[in-house]
C-alpha positions as CSV (number, residue, x, y, z in Angstrom):
1,M,32.4,60.9,-13.9
2,A,31.8,57.2,-13.4
3,H,34.3,55.3,-11.2
4,D,35.9,52.0,-12.2
5,V,33.8,49.6,-10.1
6,V,32.4,46.2,-11.0
7,A,28.9,46.9,-12.3
8,Y,26.0,45.3,-10.4
9,R,22.9,44.7,-12.4
10,P,19.8,43.9,-10.4
11,R,18.1,40.8,-11.7
12,A,15.0,41.2,-13.9
13,A,13.0,38.2,-12.5
14,E,10.1,38.8,-14.8
15,H,12.2,38.2,-17.9
16,T,13.6,34.8,-16.8
17,V,12.4,31.5,-18.3
18,L,11.2,30.1,-15.0
19,Y,9.2,33.2,-14.1
20,R,7.5,33.4,-17.5
21,V,6.6,29.7,-17.6
22,I,5.1,29.8,-14.1
23,E,3.2,33.1,-14.7
24,E,1.7,31.8,-18.0
25,H,0.8,28.2,-16.9
26,L,0.3,28.3,-13.2
27,E,-3.5,28.5,-13.2
28,T,-3.7,25.8,-16.0
29,F,-1.5,23.5,-14.0
30,L,-3.5,24.0,-10.7
31,D,-6.8,23.3,-12.6
32,A,-5.4,20.3,-14.3
33,A,-4.1,18.9,-11.0
34,A,-7.4,19.4,-9.3
35,H,-9.3,17.9,-12.2
36,H,-7.0,14.8,-12.2
37,A,-7.7,14.4,-8.4
38,D,-11.5,14.7,-8.7
39,G,-11.5,18.3,-7.5
40,Q,-8.9,18.0,-4.7
41,R,-6.4,20.8,-5.0
42,L,-2.7,20.5,-4.2
43,P,-1.6,21.3,-0.6
44,S,-1.8,24.9,0.3
45,F,2.0,25.2,0.9
46,V,2.7,24.1,-2.7
47,E,0.3,26.6,-4.2
48,R,1.6,29.3,-1.9
49,E,5.2,28.5,-3.0
50,F,4.3,29.1,-6.7
51,R,2.3,32.3,-6.0
52,E,5.0,33.9,-3.8
53,F,7.6,33.0,-6.4
54,L,5.9,35.4,-8.8
55,T,6.4,38.2,-6.3
56,C,10.1,37.5,-5.9
57,G,12.2,40.3,-7.3
58,A,9.2,42.3,-8.5
59,P,9.4,46.0,-7.3
60,E,5.5,46.2,-7.4
61,H,5.5,44.1,-4.2
62,G,8.0,46.2,-2.2
63,F,11.6,47.0,-2.1
64,A,14.5,48.5,-0.2
65,R,15.5,52.0,-1.2
66,L,19.2,52.8,-1.4
67,R,20.7,56.2,-2.0
68,C,24.3,57.4,-2.6
69,E,25.5,59.7,0.1
70,H,27.4,61.9,-2.4
71,C,25.6,62.1,-5.7
72,S,22.1,61.0,-4.5
73,L,21.9,58.1,-7.1
74,E,19.1,55.8,-6.1
75,R,18.8,52.0,-6.4
76,L,15.7,49.9,-5.6
77,V,16.3,46.4,-4.4
78,P,13.1,44.3,-4.6
79,F,12.1,42.0,-1.8
80,S,12.6,38.2,-2.2
81,C,10.0,35.5,-1.7
82,K,12.2,33.5,0.8
83,G,10.9,30.3,-0.9
84,R,12.5,26.9,0.1
85,G,11.3,24.9,-2.9
86,F,12.7,26.0,-6.2
87,C,13.3,29.8,-6.3
88,P,16.9,30.1,-7.7
89,S,17.5,33.5,-6.2
90,C,16.3,32.7,-2.6
91,G,18.0,29.3,-2.8
92,G,21.2,30.9,-3.9
93,R,21.2,33.3,-1.0
94,R,20.4,30.5,1.4
95,M,23.2,28.5,-0.1
96,T,25.8,31.2,0.3
97,E,24.7,32.2,3.8
98,G,24.6,28.6,5.0
99,A,28.0,27.8,3.6
100,A,29.5,30.9,5.2
101,R,28.0,30.0,8.5
102,L,29.3,26.5,8.4
103,V,32.8,27.6,7.4
104,D,33.0,30.6,9.7
105,G,31.5,29.3,12.9
106,I,30.7,25.6,12.9
107,L,33.1,23.4,11.1
108,P,36.5,23.3,12.8
109,H,39.9,23.4,11.0
110,V,40.1,19.7,10.4
111,P,40.0,17.5,7.2
112,V,36.4,16.5,6.2
113,R,35.0,13.9,3.9
114,Q,31.7,13.9,2.0
115,W,29.6,10.8,2.3
116,V,26.6,10.7,0.0
117,L,23.9,8.2,0.7
118,S,21.0,7.5,-1.8
119,V,18.1,5.2,-1.0
120,P,15.7,3.1,-3.2
121,H,12.7,4.7,-4.9
122,R,10.1,3.3,-2.5
123,L,12.0,4.8,0.5
124,R,12.5,8.1,-1.3
125,Y,8.7,8.4,-1.7
126,L,8.1,7.8,2.0
127,I,10.8,10.1,3.5
128,A,9.9,12.9,1.0
129,W,6.7,13.5,3.0
130,D,7.4,11.9,6.4
131,H,10.2,14.0,7.8
132,A,10.2,12.1,11.1
133,L,11.0,8.9,9.2
134,C,13.5,10.8,7.1
135,R,15.4,11.8,10.3
136,R,15.3,8.2,11.6
137,V,16.8,6.9,8.4
138,L,19.5,9.6,8.5
139,A,20.2,8.7,12.2
140,V,20.8,5.1,11.2
141,S,23.3,6.3,8.6
142,T,25.2,8.8,10.8
143,R,25.4,6.3,13.7
144,A,27.0,3.8,11.4
145,L,29.4,6.4,10.0
146,L,30.5,7.6,13.5
147,S,30.8,4.1,14.8
148,F,33.0,3.3,11.9
149,Q,35.2,6.2,12.8
150,H,35.3,5.1,16.5
151,R,36.3,1.6,15.6
152,R,39.2,2.8,13.5
153,A,40.2,5.1,16.3
154,R,40.3,2.2,18.8
155,Q,42.4,0.2,16.3
156,A,44.9,3.2,16.3
157,G,45.0,3.2,20.1
158,L,42.8,6.2,20.6
159,R,40.3,5.9,23.5
160,D,37.2,8.0,24.3
161,A,37.4,9.5,20.7
162,H,34.6,11.7,19.4
163,G,33.7,12.3,15.8
164,G,31.2,14.7,14.3
165,C,29.2,15.4,11.1
166,V,26.7,17.7,9.5
167,T,24.2,16.6,6.9
168,A,22.3,18.5,4.2
169,I,19.1,16.7,3.1
170,Q,18.8,17.2,-0.7
171,R,15.4,16.6,-2.3
172,F,16.3,16.8,-5.9
173,G,18.3,15.1,-8.6
174,S,20.1,16.7,-11.5
175,G,17.0,16.2,-13.8
176,L,14.6,18.0,-11.4
177,N,13.4,14.6,-10.2
178,L,12.4,14.0,-6.6
179,N,15.4,12.3,-5.1
180,V,15.7,12.6,-1.3
181,H,19.3,11.8,-0.4
182,F,21.9,12.7,2.2
183,H,25.1,14.7,1.8
184,T,27.1,14.3,5.1
185,L,30.4,16.0,5.9
186,V,32.2,13.8,8.4
187,F,35.5,14.7,10.2
188,D,38.3,12.7,8.6
189,G,39.5,11.8,12.1
190,V,38.4,12.1,15.8
191,F,38.8,14.4,18.7
192,V,40.4,13.2,21.9
193,Q,41.2,14.8,25.2
194,D,44.8,14.7,26.5
195,Q,46.1,14.6,30.1
196,S,45.8,18.4,30.3
197,E,42.1,18.2,29.2
198,A,42.9,20.0,26.0
199,V,41.0,18.7,22.9
200,R,43.3,17.4,20.1
201,F,42.3,16.2,16.7
202,R,43.8,13.0,15.4
203,P,43.4,12.3,11.7
204,L,42.5,8.8,10.4
205,P,43.5,7.2,7.1
206,P,40.9,7.5,4.2
207,P,38.5,4.6,4.0
208,T,39.2,1.8,1.5
209,A,36.7,0.6,-1.1
210,D,36.1,-2.6,0.9
211,E,35.3,-0.5,4.1
212,V,32.8,1.6,2.2
213,G,31.1,-1.5,0.9
214,R,30.9,-3.1,4.4
215,L,29.6,0.2,5.8
216,L,26.9,0.4,3.2
217,A,25.9,-3.2,4.0
218,T,25.5,-2.2,7.7
219,I,23.4,0.8,6.7
220,Y,21.2,-1.3,4.5
221,T,20.7,-4.0,7.1
222,R,19.9,-1.5,9.9
223,T,17.5,0.5,7.6
224,C,15.6,-2.6,6.6
225,R,15.3,-3.5,10.3
226,L,14.0,-0.1,11.1
227,L,11.4,-0.2,8.4
228,R,10.2,-3.6,9.5
229,R,10.0,-2.4,13.1
230,I,7.8,0.5,12.3
231,G,5.6,-1.5,10.0
232,F,6.9,-0.7,6.5
233,D,8.1,-3.4,4.1
234,D,9.0,-3.7,0.5
235,T,7.1,-6.9,0.0
236,A,3.7,-7.1,-1.7
237,S,1.9,-7.0,1.6
238,D,3.1,-3.4,1.9
239,L,0.9,-2.4,-1.1
240,S,-2.2,-2.7,1.0
241,R,-1.0,-0.4,3.7
242,P,-2.4,3.2,4.0
243,D,-0.4,5.7,2.0
244,P,0.3,8.8,4.3
245,V,1.1,11.0,1.3
246,A,-2.1,10.0,-0.6
247,E,-4.2,10.5,2.6
248,E,-3.0,14.1,2.7
249,S,-3.1,14.8,-1.1
250,V,-3.8,12.3,-3.8
251,M,-2.4,14.6,-6.5
252,L,0.8,15.3,-4.6
253,A,1.3,11.5,-4.2
254,G,0.9,11.1,-7.9
255,L,3.3,13.9,-8.7
256,S,5.9,12.5,-6.3
257,T,5.7,9.0,-7.7
258,A,6.0,10.2,-11.3
259,S,8.9,12.5,-10.3
260,I,10.9,9.8,-8.6
261,Q,10.4,7.5,-11.6
262,G,11.4,10.2,-14.1
263,R,7.9,10.1,-15.6
264,I,5.1,12.6,-16.5
265,A,2.0,12.7,-14.3
266,L,-0.3,15.1,-16.2
267,G,-1.2,15.9,-19.8
268,S,-1.2,14.0,-23.0
269,R,2.1,12.2,-22.2
270,A,1.0,11.1,-18.7
271,G,2.9,7.9,-17.7
272,A,5.6,8.4,-20.3
273,R,9.2,9.1,-19.4
274,V,10.7,12.6,-19.5
275,L,12.2,13.3,-22.9
276,R,16.0,12.9,-23.0
277,V,18.3,14.5,-25.5
278,G,21.8,13.1,-26.2
279,P,23.6,10.2,-27.8
280,G,22.1,6.9,-26.6
281,A,19.5,8.8,-24.5
282,E,16.9,6.1,-25.0
283,G,19.1,3.4,-23.5
284,A,19.2,2.1,-20.0
285,L,20.9,4.2,-17.4
286,V,24.3,2.8,-16.5
287,L,25.5,3.4,-13.0
288,S,29.1,4.4,-13.0
289,G,31.4,2.7,-10.5
290,G,34.4,4.4,-8.9
291,P,36.7,4.4,-6.0
292,R,35.1,4.4,-2.5
293,H,31.7,3.8,-4.1
294,A,29.2,1.0,-3.3
295,H,25.7,0.0,-4.4
296,I,23.4,-2.6,-2.7
297,A,19.7,-3.1,-3.6
298,G,19.0,0.5,-4.4
299,F,21.2,1.9,-1.6
300,D,24.2,3.8,-2.9
301,L,27.2,5.2,-0.9
302,H,29.9,7.4,-2.2
303,A,32.9,8.7,-0.2
304,N,35.6,9.8,-2.5
305,V,35.5,13.6,-2.0
306,A,37.7,15.0,0.8
307,V,38.9,18.4,1.7
308,P,42.2,19.0,3.7
309,A,42.1,21.1,6.9
310,A,43.9,24.1,5.4
311,D,41.7,24.6,2.3
312,R,38.8,26.6,3.7
313,G,38.0,28.0,0.3
314,R,37.4,24.5,-1.2
315,L,35.5,23.6,1.9
316,E,33.1,26.5,1.4
317,Q,32.7,25.5,-2.2
318,L,31.8,22.0,-1.1
319,C,29.3,23.4,1.5
320,R,27.7,25.5,-1.3
321,Y,27.3,22.3,-3.4
322,L,25.5,20.6,-0.5
323,L,23.2,23.6,0.0
324,R,22.6,24.5,-3.7
325,P,19.1,25.2,-5.0
326,A,17.3,22.7,-7.2
327,V,17.1,25.0,-10.3
328,A,19.7,27.1,-12.0
329,Q,18.3,29.8,-14.3
330,T,21.3,29.5,-16.7
331,R,20.4,25.9,-17.5
332,L,16.8,26.6,-18.6
333,R,16.1,27.6,-22.2
334,R,12.8,27.9,-24.0
335,V,12.8,26.3,-27.5
336,G,10.6,27.4,-30.4
337,D,7.6,25.3,-29.7
338,G,7.3,26.5,-26.1
339,R,8.9,23.6,-24.4
340,I,11.7,24.0,-21.9
341,L,15.2,22.6,-22.4
342,L,17.1,21.7,-19.2
343,T,20.9,21.4,-19.7
344,L,22.5,18.9,-17.3
345,K,25.7,19.9,-15.5
346,T,27.3,16.6,-16.5
347,A,26.1,14.0,-18.9
348,W,24.4,11.0,-17.5
349,G,25.8,7.5,-17.9
350,D,23.5,6.8,-20.9
351,G,24.7,9.9,-22.7
352,T,21.8,12.2,-21.8
353,R,22.8,15.9,-21.9
354,H,19.5,17.6,-21.9
355,L,15.9,17.0,-20.7
356,L,12.9,18.4,-22.5
357,F,9.8,19.4,-20.6
358,E,6.3,20.6,-21.5
359,P,5.4,23.6,-19.4
360,L,2.9,21.6,-17.2
361,A,5.5,18.8,-16.8
362,L,8.0,21.4,-15.5
363,L,5.6,22.8,-13.0
364,E,4.7,19.3,-11.7
365,K,8.4,18.6,-11.1
366,L,8.7,21.8,-9.1
367,A,5.6,21.0,-7.1
368,A,7.0,17.6,-6.1
369,L,10.3,19.2,-5.0
370,T,8.7,21.7,-2.6
371,P,9.3,20.6,1.1
372,R,6.7,20.8,3.8
373,P,7.0,24.0,5.9
374,R,8.8,24.1,9.2
375,I,11.2,21.2,8.6
376,N,14.9,21.4,9.1
377,L,17.0,20.2,6.2
378,I,20.4,20.7,7.9
379,L,21.1,18.3,10.8
380,Y,24.1,17.8,13.1
381,H,25.3,14.6,14.8
382,G,28.2,13.4,17.0
383,G,30.4,16.1,18.4
384,L,28.4,18.8,16.5
385,A,25.0,17.7,17.8
386,P,23.1,20.6,19.5
387,H,23.2,18.9,23.0
388,S,26.7,17.4,22.8
389,R,29.0,18.5,25.6
390,W,31.8,18.5,23.1
391,R,30.1,20.9,20.6
392,A,31.6,24.2,21.8
393,R,35.1,22.7,22.1
394,V,35.0,21.1,18.7
395,M,33.7,24.2,17.0
396,A,36.4,26.3,18.6
397,H,39.2,24.0,17.5
398,A,41.9,25.8,15.4
399,P,45.2,24.8,13.9
400,E,48.0,24.7,16.4
401,P,50.1,27.5,14.9
402,M,47.1,29.8,14.8
403,A,46.2,28.9,18.3
404,V,49.7,29.9,19.5
405,E,50.0,33.0,17.4
406,H,46.6,34.4,18.4
407,A,46.3,33.1,21.9
408,T,45.7,36.5,23.4
409,T,43.4,37.8,20.6
410,A,39.7,37.0,20.9
411,S,38.3,36.4,17.4
412,A,34.9,38.0,16.7
413,P,32.1,35.4,16.5
414,P,30.4,35.1,13.1
415,P,27.2,37.1,12.6
416,R,23.9,35.5,13.2
417,H,22.6,36.9,9.9
418,Y,24.8,37.8,7.0
419,A,23.9,41.1,5.1
420,W,22.9,40.8,1.5
421,A,25.8,43.0,0.4
422,H,28.3,40.8,2.3
423,L,27.0,37.7,0.6
424,M,27.2,39.3,-2.8
425,R,30.8,40.2,-2.2
426,R,31.6,36.8,-0.8
427,A,30.0,34.8,-3.6
428,F,30.6,37.0,-6.7
429,D,33.3,39.5,-5.5
430,I,30.9,42.4,-6.3
431,D,30.5,45.4,-4.1
432,V,26.8,46.1,-4.6
433,L,26.9,49.2,-2.3
434,A,29.5,51.0,-4.5
435,C,27.9,53.8,-6.5
436,P,28.5,53.3,-10.2
437,R,28.4,57.0,-10.8
438,C,30.8,58.5,-8.3
439,G,32.2,55.6,-6.3
440,G,30.5,56.7,-3.1
441,R,28.6,54.4,-0.8
442,L,24.9,53.5,-1.1
443,R,23.0,53.8,2.2
444,L,19.6,52.3,3.1
445,V,16.9,55.0,3.0
446,G,14.0,52.8,3.9
447,L,11.9,49.7,3.3
448,I,8.9,50.6,1.1
449,E,5.9,48.3,1.6
450,D,2.9,50.6,1.4
451,P,1.2,50.0,-2.0
452,A,0.5,53.7,-2.6
453,A,4.1,54.7,-1.8
454,I,5.3,51.9,-4.1
455,R,3.2,53.1,-7.0
456,A,4.3,56.7,-6.5
457,I,8.0,55.9,-6.4
458,L,7.9,53.6,-9.4
459,A,5.9,56.1,-11.4
460,E,8.4,58.9,-10.5
461,R,11.3,56.6,-11.4
462,E,9.7,55.6,-14.8
463,M,9.1,59.3,-15.6
464,R,12.7,60.2,-14.7
465,E,14.1,57.4,-16.8
466,T,11.9,58.5,-19.7
467,L,13.2,62.1,-19.5
468,E,16.8,61.0,-19.2
469,G,16.4,58.9,-22.3
470,R,15.2,61.8,-24.4
471,A,17.5,63.6,-26.9
472,P,18.5,67.2,-26.0
473,P,16.2,69.9,-27.5
474,H,17.2,71.4,-30.8
475,L,19.1,74.7,-30.1
476,V,18.0,77.7,-32.3
477,T,20.5,80.5,-32.9
478,P,19.3,84.1,-32.4
479,A,19.7,84.9,-36.1
480,A,17.2,82.3,-37.0
481,V,14.5,83.6,-34.7
482,P,12.0,85.7,-36.7
483,I,11.3,89.2,-35.5
484,L,7.6,90.0,-34.9
485,N,6.4,93.5,-35.5
């Protein structure tokens, strides 16, 4: 008898739009890219990201074997590709786990504000490849943000105040365009030390629109100064400088440039803009202004999203937004002529609600979004910096009532790695280890990686499902059986 549990349906990756498009057009895309670059192929990490994506969620490449301890029901959970570029499944897990880690063990119980900084196209192109430069530009921004907090703390009579922030570097825009920008969560206040050497949090008033504008002007001036100091300039003289992206891969440089500009790099529509669908979609993009929002010479700063200290659920939602993957499967749909329709979460300022991609155009956008390996896209500054002497005390900060009530109870530290079942329950409120047949618990039997064992188990499973799907045999009554003499 089946128990009343929320049904978990393992994903069928091979039936998704993204999987089918990549499987059908990957070789054509790689050959077209190499032909366009006179035989030079894309960097190996980009090609590896595509090929490993085709193994994600496919049982033929290995799986975990789970079995119910009561009724022996089995479930196979395929391995993931652990991609960092565009895999929705792996990106979703990384998003959920990263948000849980931030809320459970890093961000203290204080109000936080999100500051979003976007940079001009030329700078996006440079920092998309040069991670050291990306970190230096981010350091300019975070120093300006924390200095802004310190100045306001001094005006409020608070000395030796310490702020803190965590930044997620996002590489994508809503239209799958390459758009490297920074989402920074900053404490909406500062930490100070009282006479008893206890750390206290002192909130600060929200920034005004004028303060956001002045702060952006500071970031703009300091970033331009940084670029001039290291030899980069937006003037015409910069056009003759060596291009570090093109020196590594001419094709990747072309894909990145086209992606940043919202154009197509390969195929019959090379150089044209990505097709937009919606009222007024052919018009110019209108940047929307709003409270605590400033724009200067391609630099854009927004600071109107804040979360109070007590709302940890909303804080976790905000952290997931910062860490979300570039592609959502539910927003991709294949139309009749084979093109892919991407539905935007919110309409653009010009009325665009959908983007229409040829298969090769979609793959080139995904290639441009793939980050280089071994780079960190989550960075901490101020009181949360790895070597800050305030880090442990800031992270341990809790609301005063909670600190008094649980003064003698040591809270368990958050796990270093969150289990898959825990993340599924946390994100979707689904208990994936509950047996749908008897309500028992599924236990891990083993990790199957040997190709021969994989084939044998999958063949046995397919045969069992075929037998279970058959109709019962026709029963013949004894009276109907002929008697043979």
